[in-house]
Each structure stands twice: as C-alpha cells, then as structure tokens.
C-alpha positions, 0 to 999 in steps of 0.5 A: 692451631689458631682459631682462624683455621676454622674459617678456613676449612669452611670457606676454602672449599666454597672459594675452590668451588666458585674457582672451578666454575670461574677459571677457564681450565684448558683441559678437564684433567687440570680442573680435576687436579685442582679440585682434588688438591683443594679438597685434600688440602682441606681434609688435611687441615681438618684432621690437623684441627681435630688433633690439635684443637684450637682452645678458643672459638672463631667468630665470623659475625657478631649480631649482639653481644651473645648472638654470633656466628662462631666456630669451635671444636668439641667431641661431637665436631670431631665425629662429624667433621672427621667423617666428612673430611675422610669421605669427601676426597674419595667421593670427588675422585669417584665423581670425576669418572661418573660425571665425565659424560655429563653436561654442565660439569663445571657447575656440578663441581662448583656446588658439589665442593661448596657443599663440603665447606658448608657441611663443615660449618655445620660440624664446627658450629659453636651454637644453635644459631650458627648451626642453623645458618649453615644448615639452611645454607646446605639446602641452598647449595644442594638444591642445584645438585638435585636438579642438575640434569634439568629433566622434569623429574629432576626439577620436581624432586628439587622442588620437593626437596626444597619445600620440605627442607624450608618447611622443616627449617621453619620448625627448627627456627621456632626451636632456635628462638625458644633456646635463645630465650630460655637458655643460660648459654647460647653455646652448645653445652653437653647436658643442655643450658636451659634456665629452669628459673625462666621456664617456670610452669612452661615445661609442656610448651617447651616440650612441644617446641622440642617436638617441633624442632625434632621433626623440623631437623628430622625432615633432612634425616627423612623421619616419617612422615617427611621422607618422600623427598628422599627417594625422589631425589634419586633422579640426581647423579649418583655422586649427589644421591650418595652425598644425600644419603650417606654424608652431608644432608641426612647426616646433618639432620641427625647431627642437628637432632643430637645437638638439640637433644643433648647440647641445647635441651639436655636429656635431664629435662626431656627424659621420661616426658611425653615428648620422648615417647612421641619421638621414639614412636616416630623413629620406631615406625620409620625403621620399620616403614623404610625396610618394608618399602625397600623390599617392594622397591624394584629401582636400585637407587630407590631401594637404597633410598628407603634403606637410608630412611630406615637406617637414619632412624637407627641414629635417631632412635639412639638419640631419643634414648636420651642416655650416654649409651644411646648417644654412643649407639647413635654416633657409632651408627652415624659413622658406620652407616655413612661408609656402608651406604656410600659404599652401596650407593657408589656400587649402584652408581658404577653399575648404572654408569657402565650398563645403564641398568637401573632395576634389580631384575636387570642385574642377573649374572652381573656378579661374574662380569663386575666382580669388584663392584659386586664383591664390595656391594656384597660386603656392604649388604652384609654390613647393613644386615649387621653380620658380626665382623663388620661395622654394622654389627657393632653400631646395632649392637651398641643400640640394642644394648642402650635400649635394654639398658634404658628399661623403657618399654618403648625402647624394647619395642625399638629393639624388636624393630631393629631385629625386624629391620635386620630380617627385612634388610637381608631380604632386600639387599641379598636379592640383589647379591643372589641375582647377581652371582646366582641367576635363576636362568641362563644368561648368554654372553651377549646379554652381558657383553657391556657389563664390566668393572669401571676404572680405578677412579671408581674402584679405589674409593670402593676398596677404601670403604670396605677396608674401613667397614671390615677394620671397624667390625674387627677392631672398634674398641678404641673408637667406641671408647672415644665415643663413650667419652664424648657421650659422657661429656668428657670431650 
C-alpha cells in the first residue's frame, strides 16, 4: 500500500470524531452506524497496512532536515497497531449501550473516536519526536473523557491525570532532546542508534537521562510512585476506564518505554548498568504493590485498576531485562493483558450499568442472574492468574523464562514477584467470582430482581475477548514465533 494510508488511519478517526459532534444526526441510531462504520473502515485499512507494509515512510511535517513528524510500520508497529485496531470497534460497540443514558454523548464519542487515531499515531511513529508528539496529544484527547461526568470527583481525577501526564512528559522530553543530540539516526533502529563517539565520558549522564525518560514515559504505565492517578480515574465511564487500562493510555506508556530501551538507547549500552538495576527494582516493587493494594480495595473498578498497575509492570519487567527473550515476554503480555483486562473491565461496566452496584460485597449471588457476564469474568480472572490453557499463562511463562535466562539476581527477584503476584491475583479475583456464584448467605429473589445480563451490544464484545484469550492460551506458537522475530530485529 502507498505511504499516504499511514496518515489516513491516523486522521480518519480524528475527522470522524469531530464530524460525530458537528453533524446534527436526527436519530441516535444514525450516529451509532456512522461511528461504527468509520471505526471498522479504519481498522480494515490498518490490517491491510500491516499485511502489505509501505516500503517508505510518510512525512507529515518537516521541521529541519532530520527532525520530522513521520509515520512508518515496523514489527513493533504491527503488534501495538494491530491490537488497537482489533479492540477499538468492539469497544465502540460496547460503549453505544453503556452511554445510552449519559449526558453529552456526542462530545464523549468525539474524543473517544479521536483517541483511536492518536493512539495509532503512537503505534506508527517512525521516530522519537513523532511518538512524543502523539503521546502528548493522547493526554489532551483523553482528559475530557476522564472528566466526562463533570462531577467533583471526575474533575479532580482529570486534573491529577493531566498534572501527572504533563510532568512525565517533561522528563520524557529531556530524553528526546538528548537522543537527538547523541544519536546517529533520529529514526527508530533496533539495537539503538547512539553515537558512542559523541558520548565520550558522558556515559553516566546518558544513563541518568534514560532513567528520567523511563519514569517519564512510565507515568502513563502507572509505575510507582507515579500511579495514583490511575485508580482515581476510575470515576470515568467504564468505556473510558477500559480504554485507559487496557488499550490506549497505559499501553502507550509501556510501548514508549520499549521503543526507548530497544530502539533508541539499545540494550548493549544499558544492560548491566546501574540504570538497569534502578528500573528493575522499580518495576518489581510495582508488581507487588499493585497486587497488594488490589486485595485491600473493595470498590470493583478500583480493584481492577490496582491489578492494572501490577500487570503493566509485568510488561516493563520484560522490557527492563533488556534481552530478546525479555522483549518477547513484554510484547506477549502487552498483547494478552489487553484482552484480559478489557474483558474484566467491561464485565464490571455491565454490572454497574445494569444494577448500579460498584462494590465487591454487593455482588453476592450475581453469578446465576448474570451468567454470561460472570462466566466471561471468571475466564478473565483465571487468565490473569496465569492458569494453563489461557493467554495469561503464556505471557507469564515467557517473562519467567526470560528472567531465568538472563542470570541477573534482580531478575530472579522478579520471578519471585511474579509468583507472589499470581497468588495475590487469585485472591482478589476469585473473591469476586466466589461471591457471585457461591454467596455465603441466602440471597432472596427480591434482592436480585434488577440483576440480569445486558443486551448483545455488551455481550458480543465480551465473547470475542474470551475467544481470543482461550485461542492464544491453546495455540500461541505462530504468534510467539513472530514476536521472537521482532525481538531479534528481523522485522
């Protein structure tokens, strides 16, 4: 395909989102059809691009001879871009039902659809400058989604999200400037593009800048101590929190860190240094911290938010191992966690939408009244725990194998953290499942009279996610081989 389609998949959702707010649709169904067709068309173009990659980049803006905003597709782009393109049409379909009774629906769908295009801009960025541009734009288009309800809690959460994101972006900006100065090539190059002749005796300075950049991009990936914005953002509508936790925002942070580590600095420069030790300690601590807080949390969406904090650091742990096997583990969990977490969040959203119940202790006996929702939730819970036969087991196995293969003492500590996390995940997820299917007290029919499964707008996406979780759990060989080729720089 010609390179101009790279720009099309970024700007088509942005234009469609603006049109959804500007065009006076007479019926809500017409708005729904317009948005779903626009998103489906964009996803179809994305998959065509991934299967028939343009051989050249597409330049949006040229600032100087080397510094541009340019789009291209490599192996990393196919993973993140393909994930986003698959999930967004299903998430949009789900959101039609969830947002039916919400106010300012057109404004919501404007920013929701625009976020799709901006996220693809991050996925297809050819260099650090382009990725940083869309990374900042992602903050701007998602802040209105967090504050959509305009309650006091939503406004405070959106402020916190904005302040944290801008602060993290400032540190990432420092890293971008240093990369421009010390790189031989401003484009992403597997193995890194640092010019060692320019660095000279400034190695420690570059390592310090890497740590700053890691934590800067890590703000969106909810790394400790910059994670408190994520649970607080749970006040937003569920389609938004699922977007934040599974697809766009947190995954964009993890994706940016992988790009920074493997395609800017290069693992040969970073591996075995004090900088690697610092980021490994941070991600291992975050894995345990997130799970520990999830056990204590009684609010359903906030419990899942702390689970996200823990699981995102699984991805960062793989990236911080700075080996090809570590990258395989990071990419596989980036992919599989997206399906597991959007699945569990959409189940939580269906519960809240149909019953208004938001706390774990309020879900006693719901399993028999909402069999589809809680059946899907149970599968996602087992997958997050890492039960064999489901996708979560594959990615956790890859991460543990990479850690053992690295022979780094801190990596061994990371394996211990993964095992502890699996146990804690079983506790905080199965608590919900057991309450739903096996309530400890007799629940009257009157208490559950308003509890039942939602319509197909919500159920169909959930079933699609479960099918993917099971398929990858039973047959992930070709996909892991593809990730291995990417991790070795062959794509």
